[in-house]
KOLLUM-417266 format. One record per atom (N, C-alpha, C, CB): atom name; z, y, x. Coordinates in nm, 3 decimals. Atoms other than C-alpha are relative to their C-alpha. Glycine has a CB too. Example, Ala and Ser with C-alpha at 12.3 -4.5 7.8 and 13.67 -1.06 7.14 Angstrom:
<atoms>
<atom volo="N" c3="0.000" c2="-0.119" c1="0.089"/>
<atom volo="CA" c3="0.780" c2="-0.450" c1="1.230"/>
<atom volo="C" c3="0.000" c2="0.120" c1="0.090"/>
<atom volo="CB" c3="0.125" c2="0.003" c1="-0.099"/>
<atom volo="N" c3="-0.006" c2="-0.119" c1="-0.082"/>
<atom volo="CA" c3="0.714" c2="-0.106" c1="1.367"/>
<atom volo="C" c3="0.073" c2="0.109" c1="-0.077"/>
<atom volo="CB" c3="-0.142" c2="0.046" c1="0.041"/>
</atoms>
This chain:
<atoms>
<atom volo="N" c3="0.000" c2="-0.117" c1="0.085"/>
<atom volo="CA" c3="0.000" c2="0.000" c1="0.000"/>
<atom volo="C" c3="0.000" c2="0.124" c1="0.090"/>
<atom volo="CB" c3="0.123" c2="0.000" c1="-0.097"/>
<atom volo="N" c3="0.012" c2="-0.124" c1="-0.076"/>
<atom volo="CA" c3="-0.109" c2="0.334" c1="0.147"/>
<atom volo="C" c3="-0.001" c2="0.117" c1="-0.095"/>
<atom volo="CB" c3="-0.126" c2="-0.001" c1="0.087"/>
<atom volo="N" c3="0.001" c2="-0.124" c1="0.079"/>
<atom volo="CA" c3="-0.036" c2="0.676" c1="0.001"/>
<atom volo="C" c3="0.017" c2="-0.025" c1="-0.149"/>
<atom volo="CB" c3="-0.129" c2="0.076" c1="0.024"/>
<atom volo="N" c3="-0.022" c2="0.027" c1="0.141"/>
<atom volo="CA" c3="0.076" c2="0.522" c1="-0.327"/>
<atom volo="C" c3="-0.118" c2="-0.063" c1="-0.071"/>
<atom volo="CB" c3="0.037" c2="0.125" c1="-0.069"/>
<atom volo="N" c3="0.119" c2="0.063" c1="0.059"/>
<atom volo="CA" c3="-0.266" c2="0.363" c1="-0.382"/>
<atom volo="C" c3="-0.022" c2="-0.132" c1="0.070"/>
<atom volo="CB" c3="-0.125" c2="0.092" c1="0.013"/>
<atom volo="N" c3="0.026" c2="0.132" c1="-0.053"/>
<atom volo="CA" c3="-0.330" c2="-0.005" c1="-0.336"/>
<atom volo="C" c3="-0.150" c2="-0.024" c1="0.005"/>
<atom volo="CB" c3="0.070" c2="-0.108" c1="-0.085"/>
<atom volo="N" c3="0.142" c2="0.033" c1="-0.007"/>
<atom volo="CA" c3="-0.667" c2="-0.140" c1="-0.229"/>
<atom volo="C" c3="-0.045" c2="-0.075" c1="-0.125"/>
<atom volo="CB" c3="-0.031" c2="-0.083" c1="0.125"/>
<atom volo="N" c3="0.036" c2="0.066" c1="0.126"/>
<atom volo="CA" c3="-0.654" c2="-0.346" c1="-0.550"/>
<atom volo="C" c3="-0.034" c2="0.101" c1="-0.109"/>
<atom volo="CB" c3="0.114" c2="-0.090" c1="-0.047"/>
<atom volo="N" c3="0.029" c2="-0.104" c1="0.098"/>
<atom volo="CA" c3="-0.677" c2="-0.014" c1="-0.739"/>
<atom volo="C" c3="-0.142" c2="0.055" c1="0.015"/>
<atom volo="CB" c3="0.100" c2="0.114" c1="0.015"/>
<atom volo="N" c3="0.133" c2="-0.051" c1="-0.028"/>
<atom volo="CA" c3="-1.023" c2="0.053" c1="-0.591"/>
<atom volo="C" c3="-0.104" c2="-0.104" c1="-0.042"/>
<atom volo="CB" c3="-0.015" c2="0.035" c1="0.150"/>
<atom volo="N" c3="0.110" c2="0.086" c1="0.042"/>
<atom volo="CA" c3="-1.331" c2="-0.096" c1="-0.757"/>
<atom volo="C" c3="-0.130" c2="0.060" c1="0.049"/>
<atom volo="CB" c3="-0.002" c2="-0.018" c1="-0.154"/>
<atom volo="N" c3="0.127" c2="-0.047" c1="-0.054"/>
<atom volo="CA" c3="-1.664" c2="-0.069" c1="-0.578"/>
<atom volo="C" c3="-0.111" c2="-0.084" c1="-0.061"/>
<atom volo="CB" c3="-0.002" c2="-0.008" c1="0.156"/>
<atom volo="N" c3="0.117" c2="0.068" c1="0.056"/>
<atom volo="CA" c3="-1.990" c2="-0.154" c1="-0.756"/>
<atom volo="C" c3="-0.124" c2="0.068" c1="0.056"/>
<atom volo="CB" c3="0.001" c2="0.003" c1="-0.157"/>
<atom volo="N" c3="0.122" c2="-0.066" c1="-0.049"/>
<atom volo="CA" c3="-2.353" c2="-0.068" c1="-0.684"/>
<atom volo="C" c3="-0.013" c2="0.141" c1="-0.057"/>
<atom volo="CB" c3="-0.124" c2="-0.083" c1="-0.037"/>
<atom volo="N" c3="0.004" c2="-0.135" c1="0.055"/>
<atom volo="CA" c3="-2.310" c2="0.235" c1="-0.912"/>
<atom volo="C" c3="0.087" c2="0.098" c1="0.081"/>
<atom volo="CB" c3="0.047" c2="-0.002" c1="-0.146"/>
<atom volo="N" c3="-0.085" c2="-0.084" c1="-0.084"/>
<atom volo="CA" c3="-2.046" c2="0.366" c1="-0.668"/>
<atom volo="C" c3="-0.084" c2="0.076" c1="0.102"/>
<atom volo="CB" c3="0.105" c2="-0.085" c1="0.071"/>
<atom volo="N" c3="0.075" c2="-0.055" c1="-0.112"/>
<atom volo="CA" c3="-2.314" c2="0.438" c1="-0.410"/>
<atom volo="C" c3="-0.100" c2="0.108" c1="-0.038"/>
<atom volo="CB" c3="-0.071" c2="-0.109" c1="0.069"/>
<atom volo="N" c3="0.102" c2="-0.100" c1="0.032"/>
<atom volo="CA" c3="-2.602" c2="0.626" c1="-0.574"/>
<atom volo="C" c3="-0.090" c2="0.024" c1="0.121"/>
<atom volo="CB" c3="0.065" c2="0.132" c1="-0.045"/>
<atom volo="N" c3="0.085" c2="-0.033" c1="-0.114"/>
<atom volo="CA" c3="-2.830" c2="0.803" c1="-0.326"/>
<atom volo="C" c3="0.087" c2="0.052" c1="0.114"/>
<atom volo="CB" c3="-0.109" c2="0.105" c1="-0.039"/>
<atom volo="N" c3="-0.084" c2="-0.037" c1="-0.114"/>
<atom volo="CA" c3="-2.655" c2="0.820" c1="0.009"/>
<atom volo="C" c3="-0.039" c2="0.135" c1="0.059"/>
<atom volo="CB" c3="-0.007" c2="-0.107" c1="0.106"/>
<atom volo="N" c3="0.045" c2="-0.129" c1="-0.053"/>
<atom volo="CA" c3="-2.863" c2="1.124" c1="0.104"/>
<atom volo="C" c3="0.061" c2="0.118" c1="-0.075"/>
<atom volo="CB" c3="-0.152" c2="0.008" c1="-0.006"/>
<atom volo="N" c3="-0.068" c2="-0.104" c1="0.077"/>
<atom volo="CA" c3="-2.676" c2="1.320" c1="-0.165"/>
<atom volo="C" c3="0.146" c2="0.017" c1="0.042"/>
<atom volo="CB" c3="-0.007" c2="-0.031" c1="-0.148"/>
<atom volo="N" c3="-0.138" c2="-0.007" c1="-0.045"/>
<atom volo="CA" c3="-2.342" c2="1.254" c1="0.006"/>
<atom volo="C" c3="0.016" c2="0.108" c1="0.106"/>
<atom volo="CB" c3="0.047" c2="-0.137" c1="0.055"/>
<atom volo="N" c3="-0.024" c2="-0.095" c1="-0.109"/>
<atom volo="CA" c3="-2.184" c2="1.516" c1="0.233"/>
<atom volo="C" c3="-0.001" c2="-0.073" c1="0.134"/>
<atom volo="CB" c3="0.134" c2="0.075" c1="-0.020"/>
<atom volo="N" c3="0.019" c2="0.062" c1="-0.131"/>
<atom volo="CA" c3="-2.232" c2="1.454" c1="0.604"/>
<atom volo="C" c3="0.079" c2="0.077" c1="0.106"/>
<atom volo="CB" c3="-0.150" c2="-0.004" c1="0.036"/>
<atom volo="N" c3="-0.066" c2="-0.058" c1="-0.117"/>
<atom volo="CA" c3="-2.026" c2="1.515" c1="0.920"/>
<atom volo="C" c3="-0.033" c2="-0.088" c1="0.119"/>
<atom volo="CB" c3="0.155" c2="0.012" c1="-0.021"/>
<atom volo="N" c3="0.032" c2="0.072" c1="-0.124"/>
<atom volo="CA" c3="-2.137" c2="1.417" c1="1.272"/>
<atom volo="C" c3="-0.086" c2="-0.125" c1="-0.025"/>
<atom volo="CB" c3="0.128" c2="-0.040" c1="0.071"/>
<atom volo="N" c3="0.095" c2="0.109" c1="0.027"/>
<atom volo="CA" c3="-2.426" c2="1.196" c1="1.149"/>
<atom volo="C" c3="0.058" c2="-0.114" c1="-0.085"/>
<atom volo="CB" c3="-0.051" c2="-0.056" c1="0.129"/>
<atom volo="N" c3="-0.062" c2="0.100" c1="0.086"/>
<atom volo="CA" c3="-2.198" c2="1.007" c1="0.908"/>
<atom volo="C" c3="0.011" c2="0.057" c1="-0.140"/>
<atom volo="CB" c3="0.140" c2="-0.042" c1="0.055"/>
<atom volo="N" c3="-0.010" c2="-0.041" c1="0.141"/>
<atom volo="CA" c3="-2.225" c2="1.027" c1="0.530"/>
<atom volo="C" c3="0.132" c2="-0.050" c1="-0.057"/>
<atom volo="CB" c3="-0.121" c2="-0.055" c1="-0.082"/>
<atom volo="N" c3="-0.129" c2="0.031" c1="0.059"/>
<atom volo="CA" c3="-1.904" c2="1.026" c1="0.323"/>
<atom volo="C" c3="-0.008" c2="-0.002" c1="-0.151"/>
<atom volo="CB" c3="0.104" c2="0.101" c1="0.045"/>
<atom volo="N" c3="-0.013" c2="0.002" c1="0.146"/>
<atom volo="CA" c3="-1.814" c2="0.937" c1="-0.034"/>
<atom volo="C" c3="0.145" c2="-0.025" c1="-0.035"/>
<atom volo="CB" c3="-0.091" c2="-0.110" c1="-0.064"/>
<atom volo="N" c3="-0.133" c2="0.022" c1="0.059"/>
<atom volo="CA" c3="-1.485" c2="0.969" c1="-0.218"/>
<atom volo="C" c3="0.000" c2="0.074" c1="-0.132"/>
<atom volo="CB" c3="0.117" c2="0.050" c1="0.095"/>
<atom volo="N" c3="-0.001" c2="-0.062" c1="0.133"/>
<atom volo="CA" c3="-1.429" c2="1.043" c1="-0.586"/>
<atom volo="C" c3="0.094" c2="0.120" c1="-0.009"/>
<atom volo="CB" c3="0.040" c2="-0.102" c1="-0.103"/>
<atom volo="N" c3="-0.096" c2="-0.110" c1="-0.001"/>
<atom volo="CA" c3="-1.138" c2="1.279" c1="-0.507"/>
<atom volo="C" c3="-0.045" c2="0.103" c1="0.103"/>
<atom volo="CB" c3="0.144" c2="-0.052" c1="0.031"/>
<atom volo="N" c3="0.049" c2="-0.102" c1="-0.094"/>
<atom volo="CA" c3="-1.268" c2="1.605" c1="-0.351"/>
<atom volo="C" c3="0.096" c2="0.032" c1="0.114"/>
<atom volo="CB" c3="-0.030" c2="0.126" c1="-0.075"/>
<atom volo="N" c3="-0.098" c2="-0.027" c1="-0.106"/>
<atom volo="CA" c3="-0.943" c2="1.663" c1="-0.157"/>
<atom volo="C" c3="0.000" c2="-0.112" c1="0.104"/>
<atom volo="CB" c3="0.141" c2="0.017" c1="-0.059"/>
<atom volo="N" c3="0.002" c2="0.113" c1="-0.092"/>
<atom volo="CA" c3="-0.952" c2="1.314" c1="-0.008"/>
<atom volo="C" c3="-0.131" c2="-0.007" c1="0.076"/>
<atom volo="CB" c3="0.024" c2="-0.131" c1="-0.076"/>
<atom volo="N" c3="0.129" c2="-0.006" c1="-0.068"/>
<atom volo="CA" c3="-1.322" c2="1.352" c1="0.073"/>
<atom volo="C" c3="0.007" c2="0.101" c1="0.115"/>
<atom volo="CB" c3="-0.112" c2="0.039" c1="-0.099"/>
<atom volo="N" c3="-0.014" c2="-0.104" c1="-0.101"/>
<atom volo="CA" c3="-1.245" c2="1.674" c1="0.261"/>
<atom volo="C" c3="0.086" c2="-0.049" c1="0.117"/>
<atom volo="CB" c3="0.060" c2="0.128" c1="-0.061"/>
<atom volo="N" c3="-0.088" c2="0.054" c1="-0.103"/>
<atom volo="CA" c3="-0.961" c2="1.502" c1="0.450"/>
<atom volo="C" c3="-0.071" c2="-0.104" c1="0.085"/>
<atom volo="CB" c3="0.126" c2="-0.060" c1="-0.064"/>
<atom volo="N" c3="0.074" c2="0.103" c1="-0.074"/>
<atom volo="CA" c3="-1.181" c2="1.205" c1="0.546"/>
<atom volo="C" c3="-0.101" c2="0.064" c1="0.095"/>
<atom volo="CB" c3="-0.073" c2="-0.095" c1="-0.098"/>
<atom volo="N" c3="0.099" c2="-0.067" c1="-0.086"/>
<atom volo="CA" c3="-1.450" c2="1.437" c1="0.679"/>
<atom volo="C" c3="0.068" c2="0.072" c1="0.116"/>
<atom volo="CB" c3="-0.083" c2="0.101" c1="-0.083"/>
<atom volo="N" c3="-0.074" c2="-0.068" c1="-0.106"/>
<atom volo="CA" c3="-1.190" c2="1.634" c1="0.876"/>
<atom volo="C" c3="0.045" c2="-0.099" c1="0.108"/>
<atom volo="CB" c3="0.123" c2="0.073" c1="-0.059"/>
<atom volo="N" c3="-0.045" c2="0.101" c1="-0.095"/>
<atom volo="CA" c3="-1.055" c2="1.315" c1="1.037"/>
<atom volo="C" c3="-0.113" c2="-0.035" c1="0.097"/>
<atom volo="CB" c3="0.047" c2="-0.127" c1="-0.075"/>
<atom volo="N" c3="0.113" c2="0.033" c1="-0.087"/>
<atom volo="CA" c3="-1.400" c2="1.225" c1="1.171"/>
<atom volo="C" c3="-0.044" c2="0.122" c1="0.081"/>
<atom volo="CB" c3="-0.118" c2="-0.054" c1="-0.083"/>
<atom volo="N" c3="0.051" c2="-0.120" c1="-0.066"/>
<atom volo="CA" c3="-1.515" c2="1.578" c1="1.253"/>
<atom volo="C" c3="0.090" c2="0.044" c1="0.116"/>
<atom volo="CB" c3="-0.014" c2="0.114" c1="-0.101"/>
<atom volo="N" c3="-0.096" c2="-0.047" c1="-0.100"/>
<atom volo="CA" c3="-1.197" c2="1.664" c1="1.446"/>
<atom volo="C" c3="0.049" c2="-0.112" c1="0.092"/>
<atom volo="CB" c3="0.117" c2="0.064" c1="-0.068"/>
<atom volo="N" c3="-0.041" c2="0.116" c1="-0.081"/>
<atom volo="CA" c3="-1.163" c2="1.315" c1="1.605"/>
<atom volo="C" c3="0.152" c2="-0.018" c1="0.000"/>
<atom volo="CB" c3="-0.051" c2="0.015" c1="0.144"/>
<atom volo="N" c3="-0.145" c2="0.011" c1="0.013"/>
<atom volo="CA" c3="-0.806" c2="1.286" c1="1.473"/>
<atom volo="C" c3="0.042" c2="-0.143" c1="0.039"/>
<atom volo="CB" c3="0.046" c2="0.034" c1="-0.146"/>
<atom volo="N" c3="-0.041" c2="0.134" c1="-0.044"/>
<atom volo="CA" c3="-0.637" c2="0.996" c1="1.659"/>
<atom volo="C" c3="0.103" c2="-0.062" c1="-0.094"/>
<atom volo="CB" c3="0.056" c2="0.006" c1="0.141"/>
<atom volo="N" c3="-0.101" c2="0.076" c1="0.075"/>
<atom volo="CA" c3="-0.436" c2="0.725" c1="1.480"/>
<atom volo="C" c3="0.021" c2="0.047" c1="-0.143"/>
<atom volo="CB" c3="0.130" c2="0.005" c1="0.072"/>
<atom volo="N" c3="-0.008" c2="-0.048" c1="0.139"/>
<atom volo="CA" c3="-0.513" c2="0.861" c1="1.133"/>
<atom volo="C" c3="-0.090" c2="-0.089" c1="-0.085"/>
<atom volo="CB" c3="-0.042" c2="0.151" c1="-0.012"/>
<atom volo="N" c3="0.078" c2="0.084" c1="0.090"/>
<atom volo="CA" c3="-0.628" c2="0.634" c1="0.850"/>
<atom volo="C" c3="-0.074" c2="0.086" c1="-0.101"/>
<atom volo="CB" c3="0.090" c2="-0.103" c1="-0.071"/>
<atom volo="N" c3="0.076" c2="-0.067" c1="0.104"/>
<atom volo="CA" c3="-0.898" c2="0.744" c1="0.611"/>
<atom volo="C" c3="0.067" c2="-0.026" c1="-0.134"/>
<atom volo="CB" c3="-0.148" c2="-0.047" c1="-0.002"/>
<atom volo="N" c3="-0.058" c2="0.023" c1="0.133"/>
<atom volo="CA" c3="-0.781" c2="0.789" c1="0.251"/>
<atom volo="C" c3="-0.060" c2="-0.125" c1="-0.066"/>
<atom volo="CB" c3="-0.021" c2="0.123" c1="-0.090"/>
<atom volo="N" c3="0.048" c2="0.118" c1="0.072"/>
<atom volo="CA" c3="-0.803" c2="0.471" c1="0.045"/>
<atom volo="C" c3="-0.107" c2="0.043" c1="-0.098"/>
<atom volo="CB" c3="0.117" c2="-0.071" c1="-0.075"/>
<atom volo="N" c3="0.111" c2="-0.032" c1="0.089"/>
<atom volo="CA" c3="-1.132" c2="0.473" c1="-0.145"/>
<atom volo="C" c3="-0.113" c2="0.073" c1="0.070"/>
<atom volo="CB" c3="0.049" c2="0.082" c1="-0.115"/>
<atom volo="N" c3="0.105" c2="-0.069" c1="-0.076"/>
<atom volo="CA" c3="-1.332" c2="0.648" c1="0.130"/>
<atom volo="C" c3="-0.108" c2="-0.100" c1="0.040"/>
<atom volo="CB" c3="0.059" c2="0.069" c1="0.125"/>
<atom volo="N" c3="0.114" c2="0.080" c1="-0.044"/>
<atom volo="CA" c3="-1.678" c2="0.507" c1="0.195"/>
<atom volo="C" c3="-0.072" c2="0.080" c1="0.108"/>
<atom volo="CB" c3="-0.098" c2="-0.036" c1="-0.119"/>
<atom volo="N" c3="0.071" c2="-0.061" c1="-0.112"/>
<atom volo="CA" c3="-1.844" c2="0.583" c1="0.530"/>
<atom volo="C" c3="-0.131" c2="-0.071" c1="0.022"/>
<atom volo="CB" c3="0.086" c2="-0.004" c1="0.127"/>
<atom volo="N" c3="0.129" c2="0.058" c1="-0.035"/>
<atom volo="CA" c3="-2.210" c2="0.528" c1="0.610"/>
<atom volo="C" c3="-0.024" c2="0.037" c1="0.145"/>
<atom volo="CB" c3="-0.117" c2="0.051" c1="-0.094"/>
<atom volo="N" c3="0.007" c2="-0.025" c1="-0.143"/>
<atom volo="CA" c3="-2.223" c2="0.491" c1="0.988"/>
<atom volo="C" c3="-0.141" c2="-0.016" c1="0.058"/>
<atom volo="CB" c3="0.094" c2="-0.092" c1="0.072"/>
<atom volo="N" c3="0.138" c2="0.022" c1="-0.042"/>
<atom volo="CA" c3="-2.574" c2="0.355" c1="1.039"/>
<atom volo="C" c3="-0.088" c2="-0.008" c1="-0.123"/>
<atom volo="CB" c3="-0.012" c2="-0.129" c1="0.085"/>
<atom volo="N" c3="0.085" c2="-0.012" c1="0.119"/>
<atom volo="CA" c3="-2.876" c2="0.387" c1="0.810"/>
<atom volo="C" c3="-0.003" c2="-0.118" c1="-0.096"/>
<atom volo="CB" c3="-0.137" c2="0.025" c1="0.042"/>
<atom volo="N" c3="0.012" c2="0.114" c1="0.089"/>
<atom volo="CA" c3="-2.858" c2="0.034" c1="0.671"/>
<atom volo="C" c3="0.135" c2="-0.062" c1="-0.041"/>
<atom volo="CB" c3="-0.084" c2="-0.105" c1="0.066"/>
<atom volo="N" c3="-0.131" c2="0.059" c1="0.032"/>
<atom volo="CA" c3="-2.481" c2="-0.019" c1="0.628"/>
<atom volo="C" c3="0.099" c2="0.107" c1="-0.045"/>
<atom volo="CB" c3="0.056" c2="-0.075" c1="0.122"/>
<atom volo="N" c3="-0.113" c2="-0.085" c1="0.039"/>
<atom volo="CA" c3="-2.175" c2="0.132" c1="0.461"/>
<atom volo="C" c3="0.125" c2="-0.086" c1="0.005"/>
<atom volo="CB" c3="-0.021" c2="0.063" c1="-0.143"/>
<atom volo="N" c3="-0.125" c2="0.076" c1="-0.008"/>
<atom volo="CA" c3="-1.813" c2="0.030" c1="0.520"/>
<atom volo="C" c3="0.108" c2="0.070" c1="-0.078"/>
<atom volo="CB" c3="0.045" c2="-0.021" c1="0.146"/>
</atoms>
């Protein structure tokens, strides 16, 4: 359990993704999160190279053109 949200609370389907090119981007990585505050935090973590910081639960990162984690 992280930040009061369990990974069991997150449901990912093909509708979650949409067009990845519409997602915001930082340092060649596309981001998706339904919560705008958590999206901003996830982008800050990558952009500022914050060490030992976990991305908010529910964050989707597209690191290479053919994969998302």
